[in-house]
C-alpha positions in Angstrom: -2.4 13.4 -5.8 -0.6 13.4 -2.5 -0.4 10.2 -0.6 -2.2 10.0 2.8 -0.2 9.0 5.9 -1.0 5.9 7.8 -2.1 8.2 10.7 -4.7 9.8 8.4 -6.2 6.4 7.6 -7.0 5.6 11.3 -10.6 6.7 11.6 -13.0 6.2 14.4 -14.7 3.2 12.7 -14.3 0.6 10.0 -17.2 2.2 8.1 -15.4 5.5 8.0 -12.3 3.8 6.5 -14.5 2.0 4.1 -15.8 5.4 2.9 -12.2 6.8 2.6 -11.1 3.8 0.6 -14.0 4.0 -1.9 -14.2 7.7 -2.5 -13.3 8.7 -6.1 -10.2 10.8 -5.7 -7.6 10.1 -8.4 -7.6 10.6 -12.2 -6.5 7.8 -14.4 -3.1 9.3 -15.1 -1.9 8.6 -11.6 -1.7 4.9 -12.4 0.7 5.5 -15.3 -1.6 3.8 -17.9 -3.3 5.2 -20.9 -7.0 6.0 -21.2 -7.1 3.6 -24.2 -5.9 0.7 -22.0 -8.4 1.6 -19.3 -11.2 1.6 -21.9 -10.0 -1.8 -23.1 -10.1 -3.2 -19.6 -13.6 -1.8 -19.1 -14.8 -3.4 -22.3 -13.3 -6.7 -21.2 -14.8 -6.5 -17.7 -11.5 -6.3 -15.9 -12.5 -3.1 -14.2 -15.9 -1.7 -13.6 -17.3 1.6 -14.9 -19.7 3.1 -12.4 -19.7 6.7 -13.7 -22.9 8.6 -14.0 -23.1 9.3 -17.7 -20.7 8.4 -20.4 -19.2 11.9 -20.5 -18.2 12.1 -16.9 -14.5 12.1 -16.1 -13.2 8.9 -14.8 -11.7 8.9 -11.3 -10.4 5.9 -9.3 -10.9 5.2 -5.6 -8.0 3.8 -3.5 -9.6 0.3 -3.8 -9.8 0.7 -7.6 -6.2 1.8 -7.8 -5.2 -1.1 -5.7 -7.0 -3.6 -8.0 -5.6 -1.9 -11.1 -2.1 -2.1 -9.6 -2.6 -5.9 -9.2 -3.8 -6.1 -12.9 -0.7 -4.3 -14.0 1.5 -6.8 -12.1 -0.3 -9.7 -13.6 -0.1 -8.3 -17.2 3.6 -7.9 -16.7 3.6 -11.8 -16.6 1.4 -11.7 -19.8 -1.4 -13.2 -17.6 -4.5 -13.8 -19.6 -7.5 -11.4 -19.3 -9.9 -14.3 -18.8 -7.9 -15.6 -15.8 -7.6 -12.1 -14.3 -11.4 -11.8 -14.4 -11.6 -15.1 -12.4 -9.3 -13.5 -9.8 -11.5 -10.4 -9.8 -14.5 -12.5 -8.8 -12.5 -14.1 -6.0 -11.4 -10.7 -4.6 -14.9 -9.2 -5.0 -16.6 -11.9 -2.9 -18.2 -10.4 0.1 -17.0 -11.7 3.5 -18.6 -11.0 6.8 -16.5 -8.9 9.3 -16.0 -10.8 12.6 -18.6 -10.0 15.3 -20.7 -7.8 12.9 -23.4 -8.3 10.3 -21.4 -6.1 7.8 -19.9 -7.6 4.7 -17.0 -6.2 2.6 -15.3 -7.5 -0.5 -12.4 -9.8 0.2 -9.8 -7.4 -1.3 -11.1 -4.5 0.9 -10.9 -6.6 4.0 -7.3 -7.5 3.0 -6.4 -3.8 2.7 -8.1 -3.1 6.1 -6.1 -5.8 7.7 -2.8 -4.4 6.3 -3.7 -0.8 7.3 -4.9 -1.5 10.8 -2.6 -4.4 11.8 0.4 -3.7 9.6 0.1 -7.3 8.5 2.1 -8.2 5.4 -0.1 -10.2 3.0 0.6 -12.0 -0.3 -1.7 -12.9 -3.2 -0.8 -16.3 -4.7 -2.2 -17.7 -7.9 -1.3 -21.2 -9.3 -1.7 -22.5 -12.9 -5.3 -23.5 -12.3 -6.1 -19.9 -11.1 -6.5 -21.2 -7.5 -6.1 -18.0 -5.6 -5.2 -17.4 -2.0 -4.4 -14.5 0.3 -2.0 -15.4 3.1 0.5 -13.7 5.5 4.2 -14.3 5.5 4.2 -17.2 7.9 1.5 -19.1 6.0 3.3 -18.3 2.7 6.6 -19.6 4.1 4.9 -22.9 5.0 3.5 -23.2 1.5 6.8 -22.7 -0.3 8.5 -25.3 2.0 5.9 -27.9 0.9 7.6 -30.0 -1.8 4.2 -30.5 -3.5 3.3 -26.8 -3.7 2.4 -25.9 -7.2 4.2 -23.4 -9.5 2.6 -20.0 -8.8 2.7 -16.3 -9.1 3.0 -14.3 -5.9 2.2 -10.6 -5.5 3.2 -8.9 -2.2 0.1 -6.9 -1.6 1.7 -4.9 1.2 4.3 -3.6 -1.2 1.5 -2.3 -3.5 -0.1 -0.6 -0.4 3.1 1.1 0.5 3.0 3.0 -2.9 -0.2 4.7 -1.8 0.2 5.2 1.9 3.0 7.2 3.6 4.9 5.9 6.6 3.4 2.4 6.8 5.8 -0.4 7.8 5.7 -4.1 7.2 8.3 -6.4 8.9 8.2 -9.8 7.3 10.0 -13.0 8.3 11.7 -12.9 4.9 14.1 -10.2 6.1 16.1 -12.7 8.0 17.2 -14.2 4.7 19.0 -11.0 3.9 20.6 -10.9 7.4 19.1 -7.5 8.1 17.7 -6.3 11.3 14.3 -4.6 11.1 16.1 -1.3 11.8 18.5 -1.9 9.0 15.6 -2.8 6.7 13.9 0.5 7.5 17.1 2.4 6.6 17.4 0.5 3.3 13.7 1.2 2.5 14.2 4.9 3.2 17.2 5.0 0.9 15.2 3.4 -1.9 12.4 6.0 -1.5 12.9 8.4 -4.4 11.1 11.2 -2.6 14.1 11.9 -0.3 17.1 13.9 -1.3 19.2 13.4 1.8 19.1 10.8 4.5 21.0 10.8 7.8 21.1 7.8 10.1 21.6 8.6 13.9 23.1 5.8 16.1 22.9 5.6 19.8 24.7 2.9 21.9 25.8 1.2 18.7 22.2 0.8 17.4 20.2 2.8 14.9 18.2 5.4 16.9 16.5 7.5 14.2 16.4 8.4 10.6 16.3 12.0 9.3 15.1 12.3 5.7 14.9 15.5 3.6 12.5 15.9 0.7 11.3 18.8 -1.5 7.6 19.7 -1.3 5.4 21.4 -3.9 5.8 25.1 -3.4 2.1 25.9 -3.6 1.1 23.4 -0.9 -0.5 24.9 2.1 1.8 25.1 5.2 -1.0 24.0 7.5 -1.3 20.8 5.4 2.4 20.2 5.5 2.4 20.5 9.3 -0.4 18.0 9.6 1.4 15.3 7.6 4.2 14.6 10.2 4.5 14.8 14.0 8.3 15.5 14.0 9.8 17.6 11.1 11.9 20.6 10.3 10.6 22.8 7.5 12.8 25.2 5.4 11.0 27.8 3.3 12.7 30.0 0.6 11.1 33.1 -0.8 11.8 35.2 -3.9 10.1 38.4 -4.9 7.3 37.7 -2.3 6.6 34.2 -3.6 7.6 30.9 -2.0 9.9 29.1 -4.4 11.2 26.1 -2.4 9.9 24.1 0.6 12.1 21.4 2.1 11.1 19.1 4.9 13.3 17.0 7.1 11.3 14.2 8.7 12.6 12.6 11.9 11.6 9.0 12.5 12.5 7.4 15.9 13.3 3.7 15.4 11.6 1.3 17.6 12.8 -2.3 17.6 10.0 -4.7 16.7 10.2 -8.3 17.8 9.9 -10.8 15.0 6.4 -12.4 14.9 6.7 -16.0 15.8 3.1 -17.1 15.6 -0.1 -16.1 13.9 -2.4 -13.7 15.4 -5.5 -15.8 16.2 -7.7 -12.7 16.7 -8.4 -12.0 13.0 -11.0 -9.6 11.8 -12.1 -11.9 9.1 -14.1 -15.0 9.6 
């Protein structure tokens, strides 16, 4: 399953994006978990089985993959199934979209906010399973509070980056690493296992652009490759009339982003 780019997830309406996020598109294997484990979670009520007929193949939507990724994170902490089901109820609660009569599950509104506003969001859960979704500014305030409870925190924007190409989140926590947003982008590109070679171009002593080269599946249609990026060089090798190798060098212009100093009051969620 190829990852969509952020540009492809910018439809004309929220309803269109809702449809994209909830279409069944990915087999179970893309999550790296066994069918047996999926069946167990279905029996326990951790995930929902809405297939038509017991013999139908199981496919996940983006929203289901996002929830399963959260479950995987929690199970890495040996978090109990019973408590995970409580978190599921919180994230499934329908919330009204501002200035409309439409309601969407809390988790889906969270994904919409991250996609459309590039807002980094965190899921925090304390010992009493009190659950909250907050941005980096709010989370920083919470952890500075001496009375703030012991908790688990899951960076939801990091999960989203696994499924969407080219999406960027600059958080206030970068300053603790003494990195500029431009340097953080270079580091993130280096950590991306899809790229074979990375070139950093500087101009006037600042990072101007990043050029990253990756291999692409040889049977992928050229027209689809062209649509994925606005600026790219494509190298195609052919042997005995068949395409054997496709390499793409993606060119990303670096634009400095000012650090956010205050919350955006114009939220989409009431």
